[in-house]
MIDO-489249 format. One record per residue: x, y, z of N, C-alpha, C, O, CB in turn. Coordinates in steps of 0.2 Angstrom, whole numbers, padded with zeros to 4 digits, always signed. Glycine has a CB too. Layout:
N
XYZXYZXYZXYZXYZ
...
! end
This chain:
133
-0070+0013+0052-0068+0017+0047-0064+0011+0043-0061+0007+0046-0064+0024+0049
-0063+0011+0037-0059+0005+0034-0053+0010+0033-0053+0016+0031-0063+0001+0027
-0047+0006+0034-0040+0007+0033-0039+0007+0027-0040+0002+0024-0036+0003+0037
-0036+0013+0022-0033+0013+0017-0025+0012+0016-0021+0015+0019-0036+0018+0015
-0024+0007+0011-0016+0008+0011-0013+0014+0008-0016+0017+0005-0014+0003+0007
-0007+0015+0009-0004+0022+0005-0002+0019-0002-0001+0023-0006+0003+0025+0009
-0001+0013-0004+0002+0011-0011-0004+0005-0011-0006+0002-0006+0010+0009-0012
-0005+0004-0018-0008-0002-0021-0005-0008-0021-0009-0013-0022-0010+0000-0027
+0001-0008-0020+0005-0014-0020+0009-0015-0012+0012-0010-0009+0011-0014-0026
+0008-0021-0011+0011-0022-0004+0018-0024-0005+0020-0025-0011+0007-0028+0000
+0022-0024-0001+0029-0024-0002+0032-0031-0005+0037-0032-0009+0033-0023+0006
+0028-0037-0003+0030-0043-0008+0028-0043-0014+0032-0046-0018+0027-0048-0006
+0022-0039-0015+0020-0039-0023+0025-0035-0026+0027-0038-0031+0012-0035-0024
+0027-0031-0024+0033-0025-0027+0039-0029-0028+0042-0029-0034+0035-0019-0021
+0041-0033-0022+0046-0038-0025+0046-0044-0031+0050-0045-0035+0048-0040-0019
+0041-0047-0030+0037-0051-0034+0038-0046-0042+0041-0048-0047+0029-0054-0031
+0035-0042-0041+0036-0038-0048+0043-0036-0051+0045-0038-0056+0033-0031-0047
+0046-0033-0046+0053-0032-0048+0057-0039-0051+0060-0039-0056+0057-0028-0041
+0057-0043-0048+0058-0050-0051+0056-0051-0058+0060-0054-0062+0055-0054-0048
+0051-0051-0058+0047-0054-0065+0049-0048-0071+0050-0049-0077+0035-0055-0064
+0051-0041-0067+0054-0037-0073+0061-0040-0077+0063-0041-0083+0057-0030-0071
+0064-0041-0071+0071-0043-0071+0073-0050-0076+0078-0051-0079+0073-0044-0063
+0067-0054-0075+0067-0060-0079+0065-0059-0086+0068-0061-0091+0063-0064-0076
+0059-0056-0087+0056-0053-0092+0049-0058-0093+0043-0056-0093+0061-0052-0100
+0051-0066-0093+0044-0070-0094+0046-0076-0089+0052-0079-0089+0042-0074-0102
+0041-0077-0083+0045-0080-0077+0038-0085-0075+0032-0084-0075+0049-0074-0070
+0041-0090-0073+0036-0095-0068+0036-0093-0062+0039-0089-0059+0037-0102-0068
+0032-0097-0059+0032-0096-0050+0038-0098-0048+0042-0095-0044+0027-0101-0047
+0040-0104-0051+0048-0107-0049+0052-0101-0048+0056-0099-0044+0051-0113-0054
+0053-0099-0055+0059-0094-0058+0060-0088-0052+0065-0087-0050+0058-0090-0066
+0054-0085-0050+0053-0080-0045+0055-0083-0038+0060-0080-0035+0045-0079-0045
+0052-0088-0036+0053-0092-0030+0063-0092-0028+0066-0090-0023+0050-0100-0032
+0064-0096-0034+0071-0098-0034+0076-0090-0032+0080-0090-0028+0073-0102-0041
+0074-0084-0037+0076-0079-0036+0076-0076-0029+0081-0074-0026+0072-0075-0040
+0071-0076-0027+0070-0073-0020+0073-0077-0015+0076-0074-0011+0063-0072-0018
+0073-0083-0015+0076-0088-0009+0084-0087-0011+0089-0091-0008+0074-0097-0011
+0086-0082-0015+0093-0080-0014+0095-0076-0009+0101-0075-0007+0096-0077-0020
+0089-0072-0007+0090-0067-0001+0086-0068+0003+0086-0064+0008+0090-0060-0002
+0081-0072+0003+0076-0072+0009+0072-0079+0010+0072-0082+0005+0070-0064+0008
+0069-0080+0014+0065-0086+0015+0059-0085+0014+0056-0082+0018+0066-0089+0021
+0055-0088+0008+0049-0086+0006+0046-0093+0003+0049-0097-0001+0050-0079+0002
+0040-0095+0004+0036-0100+0003+0034-0100-0003+0031-0096-0005+0033-0100+0007
+0036-0106-0006+0033-0108-0014+0026-0104-0015+0025-0100-0018+0031-0117-0016
+0021-0106-0011+0013-0105-0012+0012-0097-0011+0008-0094-0014+0009-0108-0006
+0018-0093-0006+0016-0087-0006+0018-0083-0013+0013-0080-0016+0019-0084-0001
+0023-0084-0014+0026-0082-0021+0020-0083-0028+0019-0079-0032+0033-0086-0023
+0016-0089-0027+0011-0093-0031+0005-0087-0030+0002-0085-0035+0010-0101-0027
+0004-0086-0025-0003-0082-0022-0002-0074-0025-0006-0071-0028-0005-0082-0013
+0004-0072-0024+0006-0066-0024+0006-0064-0032+0003-0058-0034+0013-0066-0021
+0009-0069-0036+0008-0067-0043+0002-0068-0047+0002-0065-0052+0011-0070-0046
-0003-0073-0044-0009-0073-0045-0013-0066-0044-0016-0063-0048-0012-0079-0042
-0011-0064-0037-0014-0058-0035-0013-0051-0040-0018-0047-0042-0010-0056-0028
-0007-0051-0042-0002-0045-0047-0006-0046-0054-0009-0042-0057+0007-0047-0047
-0006-0053-0056-0012-0054-0062-0018-0050-0061-0020-0046-0065-0015-0061-0063
-0022-0053-0056-0029-0051-0055-0029-0042-0056-0033-0039-0060-0031-0053-0049
-0024-0038-0052-0024-0032-0050-0022-0027-0057-0023-0021-0057-0019-0032-0044
-0019-0032-0064-0018-0030-0069-0010-0027-0071-0008-0024-0076-0023-0025-0068
-0006-0030-0065+0001-0029-0066+0006-0035-0070+0012-0035-0072+0003-0027-0058
+0001-0041-0070+0005-0046-0074+0001-0048-0079-0004-0045-0079+0008-0052-0070
+0003-0052-0083-0001-0056-0087+0002-0064-0087+0007-0066-0087+0000-0053-0094
-0003-0066-0087-0001-0075-0087-0004-0078-0094-0009-0077-0097-0007-0080-0079
+0001-0082-0095+0000-0086-0100-0001-0093-0099+0005-0096-0099+0004-0084-0104
-0007-0096-0098-0007-0102-0096-0008-0108-0102-0011-0114-0102-0013-0102-0089
-0005-0107-0108-0008-0111-0114-0001-0116-0114-0003-0121-0117-0008-0106-0122
+0004-0116-0112+0008-0121-0111+0009-0128-0106+0004-0129-0103+0013-0118-0110
+0012-0130-0105+0013-0136-0099+0013-0130-0092+0011-0132-0087+0021-0142-0100
+0016-0124-0092+0016-0122-0085+0013-0114-0085+0012-0112-0091+0024-0121-0082
+0012-0111-0080+0010-0104-0081+0016-0099-0081+0020-0099-0077+0005-0102-0074
+0016-0095-0085+0022-0090-0087+0019-0082-0086+0014-0080-0089+0024-0090-0095
+0022-0079-0082+0020-0073-0081+0025-0066-0085+0031-0067-0085+0020-0073-0075
+0023-0063-0086+0025-0054-0090+0023-0050-0087+0017-0050-0086+0024-0052-0096
+0027-0045-0087+0025-0039-0085+0018-0036-0089+0017-0037-0095+0030-0035-0086
+0014-0034-0086+0009-0030-0090+0010-0023-0090+0007-0020-0095+0002-0031-0087
+0013-0019-0086+0015-0013-0086+0024-0012-0086+0027-0016-0083+0012-0011-0081
+0025-0007-0089+0032-0006-0088+0034-0003-0082+0031+0001-0078+0034-0001-0094
+0041-0005-0080+0044-0001-0072+0042+0006-0071+0039+0008-0066+0053-0001-0070
+0043+0011-0077+0042+0018-0076+0034+0019-0075+0032+0024-0071+0046+0022-0083
+0029+0016-0078+0023+0018-0078+0021+0016-0071+0019+0020-0068+0018+0015-0083
+0023+0009-0069+0021+0009-0061+0023+0013-0058+0019+0017-0055+0023+0003-0057
+0031+0015-0057+0031+0020-0053+0027+0027-0053+0025+0030-0049+0038+0020-0053
+0027+0028-0060+0022+0034-0060+0017+0033-0056+0017+0036-0051+0018+0036-0066
+0013+0028-0057+0006+0027-0054+0007+0026-0046+0002+0027-0043+0002+0022-0057
+0013+0024-0044+0013+0023-0036+0014+0031-0032+0011+0033-0027+0020+0018-0034
+0020+0035-0037+0020+0042-0035+0015+0045-0034+0013+0049-0030+0024+0045-0039
+0011+0044-0040+0005+0049-0040+0000+0046-0034-0002+0050-0031+0001+0050-0049
+0000+0041-0033-0003+0039-0028-0002+0041-0020-0007+0043-0016+0000+0034-0028
+0005+0041-0020+0007+0044-0014+0007+0052-0014+0005+0054-0008+0015+0043-0013
+0007+0056-0019+0007+0063-0020-0002+0065-0018-0004+0070-0015+0010+0065-0028
-0006+0060-0021-0012+0062-0019-0015+0060-0011-0019+0064-0008-0015+0059-0023
-0013+0055-0009-0014+0053-0002-0010+0057+0003-0013+0059+0009-0012+0047-0003
-0005+0059+0002+0000+0062+0007+0001+0068+0007+0003+0072+0012+0006+0059+0007
+0001+0071+0000+0003+0077-0001-0002+0081-0005+0001+0086-0007+0009+0077-0005
-0008+0081-0006-0015+0083-0009-0011+0085-0015-0012+0091-0017-0020+0089-0004
-0008+0081-0019-0007+0081-0026-0001+0086-0027+0002+0086-0032-0013+0084-0029
+0001+0089-0022+0010+0094-0023+0014+0089-0023+0015+0085-0019+0013+0100-0016
+0018+0090-0029+0025+0088-0030+0029+0092-0028+0035+0090-0027+0026+0087-0035
+0028+0099-0027+0033+0103-0024+0033+0102-0016+0039+0102-0013+0033+0110-0026
+0028+0100-0014+0027+0097-0007+0032+0091-0005+0036+0091-0001+0018+0094-0007
+0032+0087-0009+0035+0079-0011+0042+0082-0011+0046+0079-0007+0032+0075-0019
+0045+0085-0014+0052+0088-0016+0054+0091-0010+0060+0089-0008+0052+0094-0021
+0051+0095-0008+0052+0099-0002+0054+0094+0004+0058+0096+0008+0046+0103+0000
+0050+0088+0006+0052+0084+0010+0057+0081+0009+0061+0080+0013+0048+0081+0012
+0058+0078+0003+0065+0075+0001+0072+0078+0004+0075+0076+0009+0066+0075-0008
+0072+0084+0000+0076+0089+0002+0078+0092+0008+0084+0092+0010+0075+0093-0001
+0073+0094+0011+0072+0094+0020+0075+0089+0024+0078+0090+0029+0065+0093+0022
+0073+0083+0022+0073+0078+0026+0081+0073+0024+0083+0068+0027+0066+0074+0025
+0084+0077+0020+0091+0075+0019+0090+0069+0017+0093+0065+0020+0096+0076+0025
+0086+0066+0012+0088+0059+0011+0089+0060+0003+0088+0056-0001+0082+0054+0013
+0092+0066+0002+0096+0066-0004+0104+0068-0004+0106+0073-0001+0091+0070-0010
+0108+0063-0007+0114+0063-0008+0116+0069-0011+0112+0073-0012+0117+0058-0010
+0123+0072-0012+0125+0078-0016+0125+0076-0022+0122+0080-0026+0131+0082-0014
+0127+0071-0024+0125+0069-0032+0119+0068-0034+0118+0067-0040+0128+0062-0033
+0113+0067-0030+0106+0066-0031+0103+0073-0032+0099+0074-0037+0103+0062-0025
+0106+0078-0027+0102+0085-0026+0105+0087-0033+0101+0091-0036+0105+0089-0019
+0111+0085-0035+0115+0089-0042+0111+0086-0047+0108+0090-0050+0123+0088-0044
+0110+0081-0047+0105+0077-0054+0098+0079-0053+0095+0078-0058+0106+0068-0054
+0096+0081-0049+0089+0084-0047+0089+0091-0052+0085+0092-0056+0088+0086-0040
+0095+0094-0050+0095+0102-0052+0096+0101-0058+0093+0106-0061+0100+0106-0048
+0099+0098-0061+0100+0096-0068+0094+0095-0072+0093+0097-0077+0104+0090-0068
+0091+0090-0068+0085+0087-0072+0080+0094-0073+0078+0096-0079+0080+0080-0067
+0079+0098-0068+0075+0103-0068+0076+0109-0074+0072+0112-0078+0075+0105-0062
+0084+0111-0073+0087+0114-0079+0085+0111-0085+0082+0115-0089+0095+0113-0078
+0084+0105-0087+0085+0103-0092+0076+0103-0095+0075+0105-0101+0088+0098-0092
+0072+0101-0090+0065+0102-0092+0063+0110-0092+0058+0112-0095+0060+0098-0088
+0067+0115-0090+0065+0122-0091+0066+0123-0097+0062+0126-0100+0069+0127-0088
+0072+0121-0099+0075+0122-0106+0071+0119-0113+0072+0120-0119+0083+0119-0105
+0067+0116-0110+0064+0110-0115+0057+0113-0116+0053+0112-0121+0064+0102-0112
+0055+0117-0110+0048+0121-0111+0048+0127-0113+0043+0130-0115+0044+0122-0104
+0055+0130-0114+0056+0136-0116+0056+0136-0124+0055+0140-0128+0064+0139-0114
+0059+0129-0127+0059+0128-0135+0052+0126-0136+0050+0128-0141+0064+0121-0137
+0048+0123-0132+0041+0122-0134+0038+0129-0136+0035+0130-0141+0037+0117-0129
+0039+0133-0130+0036+0140-0132+0037+0144-0136+0033+0149-0138+0036+0144-0128
+0044+0142-0139+0046+0148-0144+0042+0147-0151+0043+0151-0156+0054+0148-0145
! end
């Protein structure tokens, strides 16, 4: 039986993607240098991951100049939405309520985060009421 990952992005892929989002337009050397600031990683690893992210459609690659420059193909919010949807589908059978219950019951939320979620839900409910009126 073939194993399927819970996420379409690996840990290093996500790490590289975060770096490109932070820089905006980045070469392999740019991303590699930033990553070396907090962990040891080979230049060739970063290069391979960036090429893979381009193949997967997460990065655009411009090779028209003297070096390859990468930009994000999708904004961070869109990628988070896609990854959370994958998690919902694979782990929670599409139930957002089950995901939220797991977060709340697992005490993974601080009091501030819990209050923020309650405010968000109240705001969303108010917006729905306005739309229905």
